[in-house]
C-alpha positions in Angstrom: -33.3 12.9 6.3 -30.4 11.6 8.4 -30.3 14.8 10.5 -34.0 14.7 10.9 -34.1 11.1 12.2 -31.0 11.8 14.4 -32.7 14.7 16.0 -35.9 12.6 16.4 -34.0 10.0 18.4 -32.4 12.6 20.6 -35.8 14.2 21.3 -37.3 10.8 22.1 -34.5 10.2 24.5 -35.2 13.5 26.1 -39.0 12.8 26.3 -38.3 9.5 28.1 -36.8 11.4 31.0 -39.9 13.5 31.4 -43.3 12.6 33.0 -45.2 13.9 30.0 -44.0 11.0 27.9 -46.8 9.0 29.6 -49.3 10.7 27.3 -47.4 9.6 24.2 -47.1 6.0 25.5 -50.8 5.9 26.5 -51.9 7.3 23.1 -49.7 4.8 21.2 -51.0 1.9 23.3 -54.6 3.1 22.8 -54.1 3.2 19.0 -52.5 -0.3 19.0 -55.3 -1.7 21.2 -58.0 -0.2 19.1 -56.3 -1.5 15.9 -56.2 -4.9 17.5 -59.9 -4.7 18.1 -60.5 -3.7 14.5 -58.4 -6.5 13.2 -60.2 -9.1 15.4 -63.6 -7.8 14.2 -62.5 -8.0 10.6 -61.1 -11.5 11.1 -64.4 -12.7 12.7 -66.5 -11.3 9.9 -64.1 -12.8 7.3 -64.5 -16.3 8.8 -68.2 -15.9 9.2 -68.9 -14.8 5.6 -67.0 -17.4 3.6 -63.3 -17.4 4.4 -61.2 -18.0 1.3 -64.3 -17.6 -0.9 -64.3 -13.8 -0.2 -63.2 -11.3 -2.9 -59.6 -10.2 -3.2 -59.9 -6.8 -1.4 -61.7 -8.3 1.6 -59.2 -11.0 2.1 -56.4 -8.4 1.8 -57.9 -6.3 4.6 -57.7 -9.3 7.0 -54.0 -9.6 6.3 -53.2 -5.9 6.8 -56.0 -4.9 9.1 -53.9 -4.5 12.3 -50.9 -2.5 10.9 -53.1 -0.4 8.6 -55.6 0.5 11.3 -52.8 1.3 13.8 -51.0 3.5 11.2 -54.2 5.4 10.4 -55.0 5.9 14.1 -51.5 7.1 14.9 -51.6 9.5 12.0 -54.9 10.9 13.3 -53.8 11.0 17.0 -50.4 12.7 16.3 -51.6 16.1 15.2 -54.3 16.1 18.0 -51.8 15.3 20.7 -49.3 17.8 19.3 -51.4 20.8 20.6 -50.4 19.8 24.2 -47.4 17.4 24.2 -44.5 16.2 22.1 -45.3 13.5 19.6 -41.8 12.1 18.8 -42.7 8.6 19.9 -45.7 8.6 17.6 -43.6 9.9 14.7 -41.2 7.0 15.3 -44.1 4.5 15.1 -45.3 5.7 11.7 -42.4 4.2 9.6 -42.4 1.0 11.7 -46.1 0.5 11.1 -45.9 1.5 7.5 -43.1 -1.1 6.9 -45.2 -3.8 8.7 -48.2 -3.0 6.6 -46.1 -3.2 3.4 -44.6 -6.6 4.4 -48.0 -8.0 5.2 -49.5 -6.8 1.9 -46.6 -8.1 -0.2 -46.8 -11.6 1.2 -50.6 -11.7 1.0 -50.3 -11.0 -2.7 -47.7 -13.7 -3.0 -49.9 -16.2 -1.2 -52.7 -15.5 -3.6 -50.5 -16.7 -6.5 -48.3 -19.3 -4.9 -50.7 -20.7 -2.3 -49.8 -21.7 1.2 -46.3 -22.8 0.3 -44.3 -23.9 3.4 -41.2 -21.8 2.5 -43.2 -18.6 2.3 -43.7 -18.5 6.1 -40.0 -18.8 6.8 -39.1 -16.4 4.0 -41.6 -13.8 5.4 -39.9 -13.9 8.8 -36.5 -13.5 7.1 -37.8 -10.7 4.9 -39.5 -8.9 7.8 -36.2 -9.0 9.8 -34.3 -7.6 6.9 -36.8 -4.8 6.3 -37.0 -3.8 10.0 -33.2 -3.8 10.1 -33.0 -1.4 7.2 -35.7 0.8 8.8 -33.7 0.8 12.1 -30.5 1.7 10.3 -32.3 4.5 8.4 -33.8 5.9 11.6 -30.5 5.8 13.5 -28.7 7.4 10.5 -26.3 4.5 10.1 -27.6 3.4 6.7 -25.6 5.9 4.6 -22.3 4.9 6.4 -23.1 1.3 5.8 -23.7 1.9 2.1 -20.4 3.9 1.8 -18.6 1.0 3.5 -20.1 -1.6 1.1 -19.3 0.6 -2.0 -15.7 0.8 -0.8 -15.2 -3.0 -1.3 -14.7 -3.1 -5.0 -13.4 -5.8 -7.4 -13.4 -6.6 -11.1 -15.0 -9.5 -12.9 -13.9 -9.5 -16.5 -14.5 -5.9 -17.7 -17.2 -5.2 -15.1 -16.3 -3.3 -11.9 -18.4 -4.5 -9.0 -18.8 -3.7 -5.3 -20.6 -5.3 -2.4 -23.4 -2.7 -2.5 -24.1 -3.3 -6.2 -24.1 -7.1 -5.7 -26.6 -6.7 -2.8 -28.8 -4.5 -4.9 -28.6 -7.0 -7.7 -29.6 -9.8 -5.4 -32.5 -7.8 -4.0 -33.8 -6.8 -7.4 -33.3 -10.3 -8.7 -35.1 -11.8 -5.8 -38.0 -9.4 -6.3 -38.3 -10.1 -10.0 -38.1 -13.9 -9.3 -40.9 -13.6 -6.8 -43.0 -11.7 -9.4 -42.2 -14.3 -12.0 -43.2 -17.1 -9.7 -46.4 -15.3 -8.8 -47.2 -14.7 -12.5 -46.3 -18.3 -13.3 -48.7 -19.6 -10.6 -51.4 -17.3 -12.0 -50.8 -18.7 -15.5 -50.8 -22.2 -14.3 -54.1 -21.7 -12.5 -55.6 -20.3 -15.7 -54.3 -23.2 -17.8 -55.4 -25.9 -15.3 -58.9 -24.3 -15.4 -59.0 -24.5 -19.3 -61.3 -27.6 -19.8 -60.9 -27.5 -23.6 -57.1 -28.2 -23.4 -55.6 -31.6 -22.9 -54.2 -32.3 -19.4 -50.7 -33.1 -20.7 -50.6 -29.9 -22.7 -51.8 -27.9 -19.7 -48.9 -29.3 -17.6 -46.4 -28.6 -20.5 -47.5 -25.0 -21.1 -47.6 -24.2 -17.4 -44.0 -25.4 -17.0 -42.8 -23.6 -20.1 -44.5 -20.4 -18.9 -42.7 -20.7 -15.5 -39.3 -21.3 -17.1 -39.8 -18.4 -19.5 -40.9 -16.0 -16.8 -37.9 -16.9 -14.6 -35.6 -16.4 -17.5 -37.1 -13.0 -18.2 -36.8 -12.1 -14.5 -33.1 -12.8 -14.6 -32.6 -10.9 -17.9 -34.5 -7.9 -16.6 -33.5 -7.9 -13.0 -29.7 -7.8 -13.4 -29.5 -4.9 -15.9 -31.8 -2.8 -13.6 -28.9 -2.4 -11.1 -26.2 -1.9 -13.8 -24.9 -5.5 -13.9 -23.8 -6.4 -17.5 -25.1 -9.7 -18.6 -22.0 -10.3 -20.6 -20.2 -10.8 -17.3 -22.0 -14.1 -17.0 -20.3 -15.3 -20.1 -17.2 -16.0 -18.0 -19.1 -18.9 -16.4 -21.1 -19.9 -19.5 -18.4 -22.0 -21.1 -17.8 -24.1 -18.0 -21.5 -24.5 -17.4 -22.0 -25.6 -21.0 -19.2 -28.2 -20.7 -20.7 -29.5 -17.4 -24.2 -29.8 -19.0 -22.7 -31.5 -22.1 -20.8 -34.2 -20.3 -22.0 -34.6 -16.7 -25.7 -33.9 -17.2 -26.4 -35.8 -20.5 -28.9 -38.3 -18.9 -30.7 -35.5 -17.0 -30.9 -33.3 -20.1 -32.1 -36.3 -22.1 -34.8 -37.1 -19.5 -36.1 -33.5 -19.6 -36.2 -33.3 -23.4 -38.0 -36.7 -23.4 -40.4 -35.4 -20.8 -41.4 -32.5 -23.1 -41.7 -34.8 -26.0 -44.1 -37.1 -24.0 -46.2 -34.2 -22.8 -46.3 -32.7 -26.3 -47.1 -35.7 -28.5 -49.5 -37.2 -25.8 -48.3 -40.8 -26.5 -48.6 -41.5 -22.8 -51.3 -39.9 -20.6 -52.2 -39.9 -16.9 -54.4 -42.9 -16.3 -52.9 -45.1 -19.1 -52.0 -48.6 -18.2 -48.5 -49.2 -19.7 -45.7 -51.7 -19.5 -42.0 -50.8 -20.2 -39.2 -53.2 -19.5 -40.1 -55.2 -16.3 -42.5 -52.5 -15.0 -46.2 -52.4 -15.6 -48.7 -50.1 -14.0 -51.0 -47.1 -14.3 -49.6 -43.7 -15.1 -50.3 -41.5 -12.1 -47.9 -38.6 -12.7 -45.9 -37.2 -15.6 -43.1 -34.8 -14.9 -40.4 -33.3 -17.1 -37.8 -35.8 -15.7 -39.7 -39.0 -14.9 -43.0 -40.8 -15.0 -44.7 -42.6 -12.1 -46.3 -46.0 -12.7 -48.4 -47.5 -9.9 -48.5 -51.2 -10.2 -51.4 -53.5 -9.2 -49.6 -54.3 -5.9 -49.6 -50.6 -5.0 -45.8 -50.3 -5.6 -44.9 -47.2 -7.6 -42.1 -47.3 -10.2 -40.3 -44.1 -11.1 -39.4 -44.5 -14.8 -37.0 -42.0 -16.4 -38.6 -40.4 -19.4 -35.7 -41.3 -21.7 -36.7 -44.9 -21.3 -40.2 -44.2 -22.4 -39.0 -42.5 -25.6 -36.2 -44.9 -26.6 -37.9 -48.2 -25.6 -41.0 -50.1 -26.8 -43.9 -49.2 -24.5 -47.0 -51.3 -24.4 -49.8 -48.9 -23.8 -53.0 -50.9 -23.0 -55.2 -47.9 -23.1 -53.6 -45.7 -25.8 -56.6 -45.5 -28.2 -58.9 -48.1 -26.7 -59.0 -49.1 -23.0 -60.4 -52.6 -23.9 -57.9 -55.4 -23.6 -58.2 -59.2 -24.4 -57.5 -61.7 -21.7 -57.0 -65.4 -22.4 -57.2 -68.5 -20.3 -55.7 -71.9 -21.4 -56.6 -75.3 -20.0 -56.5 -78.9 -21.0 -59.2 -81.5 -21.1 -59.0 -85.3 -21.5 -59.2 -86.9 -25.0 -62.6 -88.5 -24.3 -64.2 -85.2 -23.5 -67.2 -83.7 -25.4 -65.4 -80.7 -26.8 -68.5 -78.8 -27.7 -69.9 -79.1 -24.2 -66.5 -78.2 -22.7 -66.2 -75.0 -24.8 -69.8 -74.1 -23.9 -68.9 -74.3 -20.2 -65.9 -72.0 -20.8 -68.0 -69.4 -22.6 -70.7 -69.5 -20.0 -68.3 -69.1 -17.1 -66.9 -65.9 -18.7 -70.2 -64.4 -19.7 -71.6 -64.3 -16.2 -68.8 -62.1 -14.9 -69.8 -58.4 -14.8 -66.4 -57.2 -15.9 -66.4 -59.3 -19.1 -67.7 -57.4 -22.2 -70.3 -58.8 -24.5 -68.8 -57.0 -27.5 -66.5 -58.4 -28.7 -68.1 -61.7 -27.7 -66.6 -64.4 -25.6 -65.1 -67.2 -27.6 -63.5 -70.6 -27.0 -61.0 -72.3 -29.3 -59.3 -75.7 -29.7 -55.6 -74.9 -29.8 -53.8 -78.2 -30.3 -53.7 -81.8 -29.4 -51.1 -82.4 -26.7 -49.5 -85.5 -25.2 -51.9 -85.7 -22.3 -55.0 -84.0 -23.6 -56.6 -81.4 -25.8 -55.6 -77.7 -25.2 -58.4 -75.2 -25.2 -58.3 -71.4 -25.0 -60.9 -69.0 -23.6 -60.7 -65.4 -24.9 -62.7 -62.5 -23.5 -62.4 -58.7 -23.3 -62.5 -56.3 -20.3 -62.7 -52.5 -20.3 -60.9 -51.8 -17.0 -57.4 -53.3 -17.2 -56.2 -50.9 -14.6 -58.2 -52.9 -12.0 -56.0 -55.9 -12.8 -56.9 -59.3 -14.3 -56.1 -61.7 -11.5 -59.5 -61.5 -9.8 -61.5 -62.0 -13.0 -59.2 -64.9 -14.0 -59.7 -66.5 -10.6 -63.5 -66.2 -10.7 -63.7 -67.7 -14.2 -61.3 -70.5 -13.3 -63.3 -71.3 -10.2 -66.6 -71.4 -12.1 -65.1 -73.7 -14.8 -63.7 -76.0 -12.1 -67.0 -76.4 -10.4 -68.9 -77.0 -13.7 -66.3 -79.6 -14.8 -66.6 -81.4 -11.5 -70.4 -81.4 -11.8 -70.5 -82.7 -15.4 -67.6 -85.2 -15.1 -65.2 -83.4 -17.4 -61.6 -84.4 -16.6 -58.6 -82.2 -16.6 -55.9 -84.8 -17.3 -52.6 -85.4 -15.4 -49.5 -85.7 -17.5 -49.5 -89.2 -19.0 -46.9 -91.5 -20.6 -47.6 -94.8 -22.3 -44.9 -97.4 -21.5 -44.9 -100.6 -23.7 -43.0 -103.6 -22.4 -41.7 -105.9 -25.1 -41.2 -109.5 -23.9 -38.2 -111.3 -25.1 
């Protein structure tokens, strides 16, 4: 193969010094132009007939339409032109177009599973540069010499003899298996997220476990494929274990706590909880932390270990309804029955206040300056906050007290002067 490609390059160089090479260039340009027209037509039909909603095979054709069309046209034109002229330039175009079609197809399949991840575009350019470099080295006949040079750089790790070529092969195979694992993990995640009969927390948990397991399998399978003994990694296992044991205790505890939370479903997305000085609605649960969005819009990132080891007040664990209480004081000369009726009526007219359990007012105690009353009512949407409903009820009570002459007393002290 090396001699064949070396002779091909020599013949191409000879053809470039002859006028007949114009036919090869014209034929190649015609094939590329016609392939571009075919790709543009396929793209227009793709966009006109539903875009991303099209079946897999039709979306794949859009991605590889140009290189595949160009490859087919060159393969058809090469034997036809060979009757009259040399076709060395067309023979060189075949492996280049074939590698381009393979690159496009591989990354189209990856995008189907991983979505439009930002890193894929940069990685595709890097991967294309690497593949084209290998093709160029293969065509020029330099690839075997490069492989021999890399194999000559040898060293030992434990009982394993390694060389640069073996390490590069291992990195390539490991990268390929990791990409397959990520693609399979994304497919499993999509299936789990679409399972409506499974709890949302369990879907998140199982999808992350599946990804971690697939990545582990990819490493365990990829390295032995190129002859790397996994026992070589045991050299680093002890140091890594010590580092995890001492330096990463908190991180490990947070991850374990995250799995516990996701598995026992004590906290779910949408719950209104309070832990420590933080109170808010759970908007995100990860394996390391949980995000609480407070009533002011500020988001608190709470480590999962705190949610497992501390007392958590979950206002919507089994029942989203919560009781809200308002306390106020009236003067001693007030008609208590009338005052309590005003309190109940002010709460009942609010749309957020539930009728079951009913609104109730209570006489709490007799204070120095007046009689303390409490109004208790229930709401079903604590995640919307209680300040607005408290304000509306207080304003209604104030207006009714003003209209009916019910006093809210100031602090009073009785001072008795004893004359000598």
